[in-house]
PQR file with spaces between the fields and no chain letter, atoms N, CA, C, O and H, PARSE charges and radii, in Angstrom:
ATOM       1  N    UNK     1      46.418  145.867   45.611 -0.4000 1.5000
ATOM       2  CA   UNK     1      46.722  147.180   46.159 -0.0000 2.0000
ATOM       3  C    UNK     1      48.174  147.527   45.841  0.5500 1.7000
ATOM       4  O    UNK     1      49.086  146.753   46.131 -0.5500 1.4000
ATOM       5  N    UNK     2      48.373  148.686   45.250 -0.4000 1.5000
ATOM       6  CA   UNK     2      49.730  149.141   44.966 -0.0000 2.0000
ATOM       7  C    UNK     2      50.272  149.870   46.184  0.5500 1.7000
ATOM       8  O    UNK     2      49.635  150.776   46.721 -0.5500 1.4000
ATOM       9  H    UNK     2      47.632  149.315   45.014  0.4000 1.0000
ATOM      10  N    UNK     3      51.443  149.464   46.603 -0.4000 1.5000
ATOM      11  CA   UNK     3      52.077  150.100   47.756 -0.0000 2.0000
ATOM      12  C    UNK     3      53.080  151.116   47.234  0.5500 1.7000
ATOM      13  O    UNK     3      54.012  150.772   46.507 -0.5500 1.4000
ATOM      14  H    UNK     3      51.960  148.727   46.167  0.4000 1.0000
ATOM      15  N    UNK     4      52.876  152.368   47.612 -0.4000 1.5000
ATOM      16  CA   UNK     4      53.735  153.434   47.111 -0.0000 2.0000
ATOM      17  C    UNK     4      54.354  154.254   48.235  0.5500 1.7000
ATOM      18  O    UNK     4      54.809  155.376   48.016 -0.5500 1.4000
ATOM      19  H    UNK     4      52.119  152.647   48.202  0.4000 1.0000
ATOM      20  N    UNK     5      54.369  153.700   49.416 -0.4000 1.5000
ATOM      21  CA   UNK     5      54.962  154.408   50.538 -0.0000 2.0000
ATOM      22  C    UNK     5      56.471  154.217   50.538  0.5500 1.7000
ATOM      23  O    UNK     5      56.987  153.176   50.133 -0.5500 1.4000
ATOM      24  H    UNK     5      53.999  152.788   49.594  0.4000 1.0000
ATOM      25  N    UNK     6      57.159  155.244   51.000 -0.4000 1.5000
ATOM      26  CA   UNK     6      58.612  155.161   51.121 -0.0000 2.0000
ATOM      27  C    UNK     6      58.977  154.154   52.210  0.5500 1.7000
ATOM      28  O    UNK     6      58.354  154.126   53.271 -0.5500 1.4000
ATOM      29  H    UNK     6      56.740  156.091   51.329  0.4000 1.0000
ATOM      30  N    UNK     7      59.980  153.334   51.944 -0.4000 1.5000
ATOM      31  CA   UNK     7      60.502  152.384   52.920 -0.0000 2.0000
ATOM      32  C    UNK     7      61.920  152.776   53.301  0.5500 1.7000
ATOM      33  O    UNK     7      62.704  153.203   52.454 -0.5500 1.4000
ATOM      34  H    UNK     7      60.486  153.357   51.082  0.4000 1.0000
ATOM      35  N    UNK     8      62.235  152.631   54.553 -0.4000 1.5000
ATOM      36  CA   UNK     8      63.611  152.775   55.023 -0.0000 2.0000
ATOM      37  C    UNK     8      64.026  151.393   55.491  0.5500 1.7000
ATOM      38  O    UNK     8      63.408  150.824   56.391 -0.5500 1.4000
ATOM      39  H    UNK     8      61.598  152.284   55.240  0.4000 1.0000
ATOM      40  N    UNK     9      65.075  150.852   54.881 -0.4000 1.5000
ATOM      41  CA   UNK     9      65.511  149.493   55.189 -0.0000 2.0000
ATOM      42  C    UNK     9      66.956  149.542   55.658  0.5500 1.7000
ATOM      43  O    UNK     9      67.814  150.150   55.017 -0.5500 1.4000
ATOM      44  H    UNK     9      65.578  151.314   54.150  0.4000 1.0000
ATOM      45  N    UNK    10      67.211  148.892   56.788 -0.4000 1.5000
ATOM      46  CA   UNK    10      68.573  148.892   57.337 -0.0000 2.0000
ATOM      47  C    UNK    10      68.814  147.613   58.123  0.5500 1.7000
ATOM      48  O    UNK    10      67.874  146.933   58.535 -0.5500 1.4000
ATOM      49  H    UNK    10      66.515  148.398   57.309  0.4000 1.0000
ATOM      50  N    UNK    11      70.083  147.299   58.322 -0.4000 1.5000
ATOM      51  CA   UNK    11      70.485  146.144   59.116 -0.0000 2.0000
ATOM      52  C    UNK    11      70.554  146.548   60.580  0.5500 1.7000
ATOM      53  O    UNK    11      71.107  147.596   60.913 -0.5500 1.4000
ATOM      54  H    UNK    11      70.847  147.851   57.988  0.4000 1.0000
ATOM      55  N    UNK    12      69.991  145.718   61.456 -0.4000 1.5000
ATOM      56  CA   UNK    12      70.046  145.957   62.890 -0.0000 2.0000
ATOM      57  C    UNK    12      70.917  144.887   63.539  0.5500 1.7000
ATOM      58  O    UNK    12      70.557  143.710   63.550 -0.5500 1.4000
ATOM      59  H    UNK    12      69.541  144.867   61.185  0.4000 1.0000
ATOM      60  N    UNK    13      72.063  145.296   64.079 -0.4000 1.5000
ATOM      61  CA   UNK    13      72.923  144.352   64.803 -0.0000 2.0000
ATOM      62  C    UNK    13      72.205  143.816   66.034  0.5500 1.7000
ATOM      63  O    UNK    13      72.344  142.644   66.385 -0.5500 1.4000
ATOM      64  H    UNK    13      72.356  146.253   64.070  0.4000 1.0000
ATOM      65  N    UNK    14      71.445  144.674   66.677 -0.4000 1.5000
ATOM      66  CA   UNK    14      70.729  144.280   67.892 -0.0000 2.0000
ATOM      67  C    UNK    14      69.734  143.154   67.616  0.5500 1.7000
ATOM      68  O    UNK    14      69.625  142.202   68.388 -0.5500 1.4000
ATOM      69  H    UNK    14      71.332  145.626   66.392  0.4000 1.0000
ATOM      70  N    UNK    15      69.015  143.278   66.506 -0.4000 1.5000
ATOM      71  CA   UNK    15      67.995  142.289   66.158 -0.0000 2.0000
ATOM      72  C    UNK    15      68.529  141.178   65.256  0.5500 1.7000
ATOM      73  O    UNK    15      67.875  140.152   65.067 -0.5500 1.4000
ATOM      74  H    UNK    15      69.104  144.052   65.878  0.4000 1.0000
ATOM      75  N    UNK    16      69.726  141.392   64.700 -0.4000 1.5000
ATOM      76  CA   UNK    16      70.297  140.460   63.732 -0.0000 2.0000
ATOM      77  C    UNK    16      69.315  140.200   62.585  0.5500 1.7000
ATOM      78  O    UNK    16      69.062  139.061   62.190 -0.5500 1.4000
ATOM      79  H    UNK    16      70.257  142.226   64.853  0.4000 1.0000
ATOM      80  N    UNK    17      68.773  141.315   62.069 -0.4000 1.5000
ATOM      81  CA   UNK    17      67.792  141.236   60.992 -0.0000 2.0000
ATOM      82  C    UNK    17      67.755  142.560   60.246  0.5500 1.7000
ATOM      83  O    UNK    17      68.204  143.587   60.753 -0.5500 1.4000
ATOM      84  H    UNK    17      68.979  142.240   62.389  0.4000 1.0000
ATOM      85  N    UNK    18      67.211  142.519   59.033 -0.4000 1.5000
ATOM      86  CA   UNK    18      66.929  143.742   58.308 -0.0000 2.0000
ATOM      87  C    UNK    18      65.609  144.292   58.826  0.5500 1.7000
ATOM      88  O    UNK    18      64.667  143.536   59.066 -0.5500 1.4000
ATOM      89  H    UNK    18      66.845  141.684   58.621  0.4000 1.0000
ATOM      90  N    UNK    19      65.540  145.592   58.997 -0.4000 1.5000
ATOM      91  CA   UNK    19      64.338  146.275   59.466 -0.0000 2.0000
ATOM      92  C    UNK    19      63.824  147.149   58.323  0.5500 1.7000
ATOM      93  O    UNK    19      64.594  147.876   57.695 -0.5500 1.4000
ATOM      94  H    UNK    19      66.305  146.206   58.802  0.4000 1.0000
ATOM      95  N    UNK    20      62.526  147.075   58.057 -0.4000 1.5000
ATOM      96  CA   UNK    20      61.892  147.929   57.054 -0.0000 2.0000
ATOM      97  C    UNK    20      60.860  148.788   57.774  0.5500 1.7000
ATOM      98  O    UNK    20      59.921  148.270   58.378 -0.5500 1.4000
ATOM      99  H    UNK    20      61.900  146.485   58.567  0.4000 1.0000
ATOM     100  N    UNK    21      61.040  150.100   57.704 -0.4000 1.5000
ATOM     101  CA   UNK    21      60.132  151.050   58.349 -0.0000 2.0000
ATOM     102  C    UNK    21      59.386  151.858   57.294  0.5500 1.7000
ATOM     103  O    UNK    21      59.905  152.100   56.204 -0.5500 1.4000
ATOM     104  H    UNK    21      61.803  150.521   57.212  0.4000 1.0000
ATOM     105  N    UNK    22      58.172  152.271   57.625 -0.4000 1.5000
ATOM     106  CA   UNK    22      57.347  153.084   56.732 -0.0000 2.0000
ATOM     107  C    UNK    22      57.078  154.405   57.449  0.5500 1.7000
ATOM     108  O    UNK    22      56.149  154.488   58.253 -0.5500 1.4000
ATOM     109  H    UNK    22      57.751  152.075   58.510  0.4000 1.0000
ATOM     110  N    UNK    23      57.877  155.443   57.172 -0.4000 1.5000
ATOM     111  CA   UNK    23      57.768  156.699   57.923 -0.0000 2.0000
ATOM     112  C    UNK    23      56.385  157.363   57.873  0.5500 1.7000
ATOM     113  O    UNK    23      55.990  158.034   58.827 -0.5500 1.4000
ATOM     114  H    UNK    23      58.631  155.375   56.519  0.4000 1.0000
ATOM     115  N    UNK    24      55.659  157.184   56.784 -0.4000 1.5000
ATOM     116  CA   UNK    24      54.358  157.844   56.642 -0.0000 2.0000
ATOM     117  C    UNK    24      53.245  157.151   57.424  0.5500 1.7000
ATOM     118  O    UNK    24      52.168  157.719   57.606 -0.5500 1.4000
ATOM     119  H    UNK    24      55.980  156.639   56.010  0.4000 1.0000
ATOM     120  N    UNK    25      53.499  155.922   57.889 -0.4000 1.5000
ATOM     121  CA   UNK    25      52.507  155.173   58.655 -0.0000 2.0000
ATOM     122  C    UNK    25      53.092  154.906   60.040  0.5500 1.7000
ATOM     123  O    UNK    25      53.846  153.947   60.207 -0.5500 1.4000
ATOM     124  H    UNK    25      54.374  155.460   57.741  0.4000 1.0000
ATOM     125  N    UNK    26      52.770  155.717   61.017 -0.4000 1.5000
ATOM     126  CA   UNK    26      53.373  155.604   62.347 -0.0000 2.0000
ATOM     127  C    UNK    26      53.302  154.195   62.923  0.5500 1.7000
ATOM     128  O    UNK    26      52.238  153.577   62.973 -0.5500 1.4000
ATOM     129  H    UNK    26      52.158  156.496   60.881  0.4000 1.0000
ATOM     130  N    UNK    27      54.463  153.702   63.359 -0.4000 1.5000
ATOM     131  CA   UNK    27      54.548  152.392   63.976 -0.0000 2.0000
ATOM     132  C    UNK    27      54.572  151.238   62.998  0.5500 1.7000
ATOM     133  O    UNK    27      54.617  150.080   63.413 -0.5500 1.4000
ATOM     134  H    UNK    27      55.327  154.204   63.319  0.4000 1.0000
ATOM     135  N    UNK    28      54.543  151.526   61.713 -0.4000 1.5000
ATOM     136  CA   UNK    28      54.502  150.479   60.693 -0.0000 2.0000
ATOM     137  C    UNK    28      55.932  150.063   60.344  0.5500 1.7000
ATOM     138  O    UNK    28      56.694  150.834   59.758 -0.5500 1.4000
ATOM     139  H    UNK    28      54.506  152.467   61.376  0.4000 1.0000
ATOM     140  N    UNK    29      56.281  148.822   60.719 -0.4000 1.5000
ATOM     141  CA   UNK    29      57.624  148.301   60.461 -0.0000 2.0000
ATOM     142  C    UNK    29      57.573  146.781   60.495  0.5500 1.7000
ATOM     143  O    UNK    29      56.649  146.190   61.054 -0.5500 1.4000
ATOM     144  H    UNK    29      55.662  148.196   61.195  0.4000 1.0000
ATOM     145  N    UNK    30      58.572  146.159   59.892 -0.4000 1.5000
ATOM     146  CA   UNK    30      58.698  144.704   59.913 -0.0000 2.0000
ATOM     147  C    UNK    30      60.169  144.363   59.794  0.5500 1.7000
ATOM     148  O    UNK    30      60.995  145.216   59.471 -0.5500 1.4000
ATOM     149  H    UNK    30      59.323  146.639   59.437  0.4000 1.0000
ATOM     150  N    UNK    31      60.485  143.106   60.058 -0.4000 1.5000
ATOM     151  CA   UNK    31      61.869  142.674   59.917 -0.0000 2.0000
ATOM     152  C    UNK    31      61.932  141.420   59.064  0.5500 1.7000
ATOM     153  O    UNK    31      60.907  140.844   58.699 -0.5500 1.4000
ATOM     154  H    UNK    31      59.814  142.413   60.320  0.4000 1.0000
ATOM     155  N    UNK    32      63.152  141.007   58.754 -0.4000 1.5000
ATOM     156  CA   UNK    32      63.357  139.789   57.984 -0.0000 2.0000
ATOM     157  C    UNK    32      64.816  139.383   58.021  0.5500 1.7000
ATOM     158  O    UNK    32      65.697  140.215   58.242 -0.5500 1.4000
ATOM     159  H    UNK    32      63.984  141.474   59.051  0.4000 1.0000
ATOM     160  N    UNK    33      65.068  138.106   57.805 -0.4000 1.5000
ATOM     161  CA   UNK    33      66.449  137.604   57.798 -0.0000 2.0000
ATOM     162  C    UNK    33      67.237  138.138   56.612  0.5500 1.7000
ATOM     163  O    UNK    33      68.461  138.256   56.671 -0.5500 1.4000
ATOM     164  H    UNK    33      64.353  137.431   57.625  0.4000 1.0000
ATOM     165  N    UNK    34      66.521  138.462   55.528 -0.4000 1.5000
ATOM     166  CA   UNK    34      67.154  139.041   54.344 -0.0000 2.0000
ATOM     167  C    UNK    34      66.466  140.355   54.012  0.5500 1.7000
ATOM     168  O    UNK    34      65.379  140.647   54.511 -0.5500 1.4000
ATOM     169  H    UNK    34      65.527  138.366   55.481  0.4000 1.0000
ATOM     170  N    UNK    35      67.112  141.136   53.167 -0.4000 1.5000
ATOM     171  CA   UNK    35      66.548  142.401   52.695 -0.0000 2.0000
ATOM     172  C    UNK    35      65.187  142.145   52.046  0.5500 1.7000
ATOM     173  O    UNK    35      64.210  142.835   52.334 -0.5500 1.4000
ATOM     174  H    UNK    35      67.995  140.899   52.762  0.4000 1.0000
ATOM     175  N    UNK    36      65.140  141.139   51.166 -0.4000 1.5000
ATOM     176  CA   UNK    36      63.917  140.815   50.441 -0.0000 2.0000
ATOM     177  C    UNK    36      62.813  140.364   51.397  0.5500 1.7000
ATOM     178  O    UNK    36      61.650  140.724   51.214 -0.5500 1.4000
ATOM     179  H    UNK    36      65.934  140.578   50.932  0.4000 1.0000
ATOM     180  N    UNK    37      63.170  139.583   52.412 -0.4000 1.5000
ATOM     181  CA   UNK    37      62.170  139.123   53.386 -0.0000 2.0000
ATOM     182  C    UNK    37      61.598  140.299   54.161  0.5500 1.7000
ATOM     183  O    UNK    37      60.399  140.332   54.438 -0.5500 1.4000
ATOM     184  H    UNK    37      64.115  139.291   52.560  0.4000 1.0000
ATOM     185  N    UNK    38      62.438  141.263   54.514 -0.4000 1.5000
ATOM     186  CA   UNK    38      61.959  142.443   55.233 -0.0000 2.0000
ATOM     187  C    UNK    38      60.958  143.221   54.375  0.5500 1.7000
ATOM     188  O    UNK    38      59.942  143.696   54.882 -0.5500 1.4000
ATOM     189  H    UNK    38      63.412  141.236   54.289  0.4000 1.0000
ATOM     190  N    UNK    39      61.243  143.348   53.088 -0.4000 1.5000
ATOM     191  CA   UNK    39      60.327  144.055   52.180 -0.0000 2.0000
ATOM     192  C    UNK    39      59.013  143.291   52.058  0.5500 1.7000
ATOM     193  O    UNK    39      57.942  143.894   52.131 -0.5500 1.4000
ATOM     194  H    UNK    39      62.069  142.961   52.676  0.4000 1.0000
ATOM     195  N    UNK    40      59.076  141.985   51.874 -0.4000 1.5000
ATOM     196  CA   UNK    40      57.857  141.184   51.769 -0.0000 2.0000
ATOM     197  C    UNK    40      57.028  141.276   53.049  0.5500 1.7000
ATOM     198  O    UNK    40      55.805  141.400   52.999 -0.5500 1.4000
ATOM     199  H    UNK    40      59.946  141.495   51.815  0.4000 1.0000
ATOM     200  N    UNK    41      57.697  141.215   54.181 -0.4000 1.5000
ATOM     201  CA   UNK    41      56.986  141.275   55.463 -0.0000 2.0000
ATOM     202  C    UNK    41      56.342  142.634   55.686  0.5500 1.7000
ATOM     203  O    UNK    41      55.220  142.714   56.186 -0.5500 1.4000
ATOM     204  H    UNK    41      58.691  141.114   54.222  0.4000 1.0000
ATOM     205  N    UNK    42      57.043  143.702   55.322 -0.4000 1.5000
ATOM     206  CA   UNK    42      56.475  145.030   55.554 -0.0000 2.0000
ATOM     207  C    UNK    42      55.309  145.300   54.600  0.5500 1.7000
ATOM     208  O    UNK    42      54.417  146.081   54.932 -0.5500 1.4000
ATOM     209  H    UNK    42      57.954  143.636   54.916  0.4000 1.0000
ATOM     210  N    UNK    43      55.300  144.674   53.432 -0.4000 1.5000
ATOM     211  CA   UNK    43      54.155  144.830   52.530 -0.0000 2.0000
ATOM     212  C    UNK    43      52.885  144.283   53.189  0.5500 1.7000
ATOM     213  O    UNK    43      51.813  144.875   53.061 -0.5500 1.4000
ATOM     214  H    UNK    43      56.025  144.040   53.162  0.4000 1.0000
ATOM     215  N    UNK    44      53.004  143.168   53.885 -0.4000 1.5000
ATOM     216  CA   UNK    44      51.866  142.591   54.605 -0.0000 2.0000
ATOM     217  C    UNK    44      51.443  143.522   55.738  0.5500 1.7000
ATOM     218  O    UNK    44      50.253  143.766   55.936 -0.5500 1.4000
ATOM     219  H    UNK    44      53.875  142.687   53.989  0.4000 1.0000
ATOM     220  N    UNK    45      52.421  144.040   56.479 -0.4000 1.5000
ATOM     221  CA   UNK    45      52.123  144.924   57.606 -0.0000 2.0000
ATOM     222  C    UNK    45      51.474  146.226   57.127  0.5500 1.7000
ATOM     223  O    UNK    45      50.581  146.748   57.795 -0.5500 1.4000
ATOM     224  H    UNK    45      53.388  143.842   56.318  0.4000 1.0000
ATOM     225  N    UNK    46      51.905  146.750   55.992 -0.4000 1.5000
ATOM     226  CA   UNK    46      51.289  147.962   55.433 -0.0000 2.0000
ATOM     227  C    UNK    46      49.807  147.711   55.166  0.5500 1.7000
ATOM     228  O    UNK    46      48.963  148.528   55.534 -0.5500 1.4000
ATOM     229  H    UNK    46      52.630  146.326   55.449  0.4000 1.0000
ATOM     230  N    UNK    47      49.492  146.600   54.537 -0.4000 1.5000
ATOM     231  CA   UNK    47      48.092  146.283   54.246 -0.0000 2.0000
ATOM     232  C    UNK    47      47.292  146.146   55.536  0.5500 1.7000
ATOM     233  O    UNK    47      46.164  146.632   55.628 -0.5500 1.4000
ATOM     234  H    UNK    47      50.178  145.936   54.238  0.4000 1.0000
ATOM     235  N    UNK    48      47.876  145.486   56.528 -0.4000 1.5000
ATOM     236  CA   UNK    48      47.196  145.335   57.821 -0.0000 2.0000
ATOM     237  C    UNK    48      47.019  146.686   58.513  0.5500 1.7000
ATOM     238  O    UNK    48      45.981  146.938   59.126 -0.5500 1.4000
ATOM     239  H    UNK    48      48.792  145.092   56.454  0.4000 1.0000
ATOM     240  N    UNK    49      48.027  147.553   58.419 -0.4000 1.5000
ATOM     241  CA   UNK    49      47.966  148.888   59.024 -0.0000 2.0000
ATOM     242  C    UNK    49      46.802  149.657   58.414  0.5500 1.7000
ATOM     243  O    UNK    49      46.004  150.264   59.129 -0.5500 1.4000
ATOM     244  H    UNK    49      48.870  147.349   57.921  0.4000 1.0000
ATOM     245  N    UNK    50      46.711  149.625   57.084 -0.4000 1.5000
ATOM     246  CA   UNK    50      45.652  150.360   56.383 -0.0000 2.0000
ATOM     247  C    UNK    50      44.279  149.795   56.726  0.5500 1.7000
ATOM     248  O    UNK    50      43.347  150.552   56.997 -0.5500 1.4000
ATOM     249  H    UNK    50      47.358  149.131   56.503  0.4000 1.0000
ATOM     250  N    UNK    51      44.148  148.468   56.717 -0.4000 1.5000
ATOM     251  CA   UNK    51      42.865  147.843   57.054 -0.0000 2.0000
ATOM     252  C    UNK    51      42.433  148.194   58.471  0.5500 1.7000
ATOM     253  O    UNK    51      41.257  148.468   58.709 -0.5500 1.4000
ATOM     254  H    UNK    51      44.905  147.853   56.497  0.4000 1.0000
ATOM     255  N    UNK    52      43.359  148.189   59.402 -0.4000 1.5000
ATOM     256  CA   UNK    52      43.044  148.520   60.793 -0.0000 2.0000
ATOM     257  C    UNK    52      42.611  149.980   60.915  0.5500 1.7000
ATOM     258  O    UNK    52      41.626  150.286   61.587 -0.5500 1.4000
ATOM     259  H    UNK    52      44.314  147.967   59.208  0.4000 1.0000
ATOM     260  N    UNK    53      43.350  150.881   60.263 -0.4000 1.5000
ATOM     261  CA   UNK    53      42.999  152.305   60.308 -0.0000 2.0000
ATOM     262  C    UNK    53      41.596  152.522   59.741  0.5500 1.7000
ATOM     263  O    UNK    53      40.804  153.267   60.318 -0.5500 1.4000
ATOM     264  H    UNK    53      44.150  150.633   59.717  0.4000 1.0000
ATOM     265  N    UNK    54      41.286  151.880   58.623 -0.4000 1.5000
ATOM     266  CA   UNK    54      39.966  152.032   58.016 -0.0000 2.0000
ATOM     267  C    UNK    54      38.876  151.486   58.934  0.5500 1.7000
ATOM     268  O    UNK    54      37.824  152.108   59.085 -0.5500 1.4000
ATOM     269  H    UNK    54      41.930  151.275   58.154  0.4000 1.0000
ATOM     270  N    UNK    55      39.119  150.332   59.545 -0.4000 1.5000
ATOM     271  CA   UNK    55      38.143  149.726   60.445 -0.0000 2.0000
ATOM     272  C    UNK    55      37.867  150.630   61.650  0.5500 1.7000
ATOM     273  O    UNK    55      36.743  150.678   62.150 -0.5500 1.4000
ATOM     274  H    UNK    55      39.973  149.826   59.422  0.4000 1.0000
ATOM     275  N    UNK    56      38.903  151.350   62.115 -0.4000 1.5000
ATOM     276  CA   UNK    56      38.760  152.244   63.265 -0.0000 2.0000
ATOM     277  C    UNK    56      38.288  153.646   62.878  0.5500 1.7000
ATOM     278  O    UNK    56      38.108  154.509   63.737 -0.5500 1.4000
ATOM     279  H    UNK    56      39.816  151.311   61.709  0.4000 1.0000
ATOM     280  N    UNK    57      38.090  153.862   61.573 -0.4000 1.5000
ATOM     281  CA   UNK    57      37.627  155.163   61.100 -0.0000 2.0000
ATOM     282  C    UNK    57      38.706  156.230   61.083  0.5500 1.7000
ATOM     283  O    UNK    57      38.402  157.422   61.100 -0.5500 1.4000
ATOM     284  H    UNK    57      38.237  153.161   60.875  0.4000 1.0000
ATOM     285  N    UNK    58      39.957  155.813   61.051 -0.4000 1.5000
ATOM     286  CA   UNK    58      41.064  156.767   61.025 -0.0000 2.0000
ATOM     287  C    UNK    58      41.497  157.055   59.594  0.5500 1.7000
ATOM     288  O    UNK    58      41.276  156.249   58.690 -0.5500 1.4000
ATOM     289  H    UNK    58      40.204  154.844   61.037  0.4000 1.0000
ATOM     290  N    UNK    59      42.105  158.195   59.406 -0.4000 1.5000
ATOM     291  CA   UNK    59      42.588  158.605   58.095 -0.0000 2.0000
ATOM     292  C    UNK    59      43.832  157.819   57.709  0.5500 1.7000
ATOM     293  O    UNK    59      44.737  157.625   58.522 -0.5500 1.4000
ATOM     294  H    UNK    59      42.284  158.849   60.140  0.4000 1.0000
ATOM     295  N    UNK    60      43.865  157.373   56.470 -0.4000 1.5000
ATOM     296  CA   UNK    60      45.046  156.699   55.929 -0.0000 2.0000
ATOM     297  C    UNK    60      45.812  157.735   55.110  0.5500 1.7000
ATOM     298  O    UNK    60      45.289  158.253   54.124 -0.5500 1.4000
ATOM     299  H    UNK    60      43.131  157.530   55.810  0.4000 1.0000
ATOM     300  N    UNK    61      47.055  158.044   55.512 -0.4000 1.5000
ATOM     301  CA   UNK    61      47.825  159.051   54.791 -0.0000 2.0000
ATOM     302  C    UNK    61      48.070  158.661   53.331  0.5500 1.7000
ATOM     303  O    UNK    61      48.332  157.500   53.019 -0.5500 1.4000
ATOM     304  H    UNK    61      47.480  157.624   56.313  0.4000 1.0000
ATOM     305  N    UNK    62      47.980  159.647   52.455 -0.4000 1.5000
ATOM     306  CA   UNK    62      48.348  159.441   51.057 -0.0000 2.0000
ATOM     307  C    UNK    62      49.866  159.395   50.973  0.5500 1.7000
ATOM     308  O    UNK    62      50.562  160.084   51.719 -0.5500 1.4000
ATOM     309  H    UNK    62      47.767  160.591   52.708  0.4000 1.0000
ATOM     310  N    UNK    63      50.368  158.582   50.064 -0.4000 1.5000
ATOM     311  CA   UNK    63      51.811  158.516   49.859 -0.0000 2.0000
ATOM     312  C    UNK    63      52.317  159.841   49.300  0.5500 1.7000
ATOM     313  O    UNK    63      51.739  160.387   48.361 -0.5500 1.4000
ATOM     314  H    UNK    63      49.802  158.023   49.458  0.4000 1.0000
ATOM     315  N    UNK    64      53.387  160.349   49.875 -0.4000 1.5000
ATOM     316  CA   UNK    64      53.963  161.612   49.416 -0.0000 2.0000
ATOM     317  C    UNK    64      55.200  161.389   48.567  0.5500 1.7000
ATOM     318  O    UNK    64      55.809  162.348   48.093 -0.5500 1.4000
ATOM     319  H    UNK    64      53.857  159.905   50.639  0.4000 1.0000
ATOM     320  N    UNK    65      55.577  160.141   48.371 -0.4000 1.5000
ATOM     321  CA   UNK    65      56.780  159.859   47.588 -0.0000 2.0000
ATOM     322  C    UNK    65      58.018  159.990   48.455  0.5500 1.7000
ATOM     323  O    UNK    65      57.975  159.706   49.652 -0.5500 1.4000
ATOM     324  H    UNK    65      55.082  159.361   48.755  0.4000 1.0000
ATOM     325  N    UNK    66      59.075  160.400   47.883 -0.4000 1.5000
ATOM     326  CA   UNK    66      60.346  160.482   48.582 -0.0000 2.0000
ATOM     327  C    UNK    66      60.301  161.546   49.674  0.5500 1.7000
ATOM     328  O    UNK    66      60.022  162.716   49.412 -0.5500 1.4000
ATOM     329  H    UNK    66      59.110  160.630   46.911  0.4000 1.0000
ATOM     330  N    UNK    67      60.583  161.110   50.910 -0.4000 1.5000
ATOM     331  CA   UNK    67      60.538  162.025   52.041 -0.0000 2.0000
ATOM     332  C    UNK    67      61.924  162.453   52.511  0.5500 1.7000
ATOM     333  O    UNK    67      62.125  163.594   52.926 -0.5500 1.4000
ATOM     334  H    UNK    67      60.809  160.160   51.123  0.4000 1.0000
ATOM     335  N    UNK    68      62.872  161.529   52.442 -0.4000 1.5000
ATOM     336  CA   UNK    68      64.213  161.790   52.967 -0.0000 2.0000
ATOM     337  C    UNK    68      65.229  161.782   51.842  0.5500 1.7000
ATOM     338  O    UNK    68      65.048  161.106   50.829 -0.5500 1.4000
ATOM     339  H    UNK    68      62.709  160.602   52.106  0.4000 1.0000
ATOM     340  N    UNK    69      66.279  162.526   52.026 -0.4000 1.5000
ATOM     341  CA   UNK    69      67.349  162.570   51.041 -0.0000 2.0000
ATOM     342  C    UNK    69      68.642  162.133   51.677  0.5500 1.7000
ATOM     343  O    UNK    69      68.965  162.539   52.793 -0.5500 1.4000
ATOM     344  H    UNK    69      66.426  163.075   52.849  0.4000 1.0000
ATOM     345  N    UNK    70      69.377  161.311   50.974 -0.4000 1.5000
ATOM     346  CA   UNK    70      70.656  160.804   51.494 -0.0000 2.0000
ATOM     347  C    UNK    70      71.740  161.846   51.335  0.5500 1.7000
ATOM     348  O    UNK    70      72.887  161.607   51.713 -0.5500 1.4000
ATOM     349  H    UNK    70      69.114  160.981   50.067  0.4000 1.0000
């Protein structure tokens, strides 16, 4: 499965970890001790999010590409 959703990745002092959020999939986020670990972890969570939505008969949003601009 190709993951094409936008990720927002940032350092959280509170959690002492990198946080990776997926704005197009509500509640979809993961953390990691490193930037790379956060990305790897959120890839797993994205797949789980999609599988759960499909199992529950919910719509899985199509990736819209870049949503936010710096």
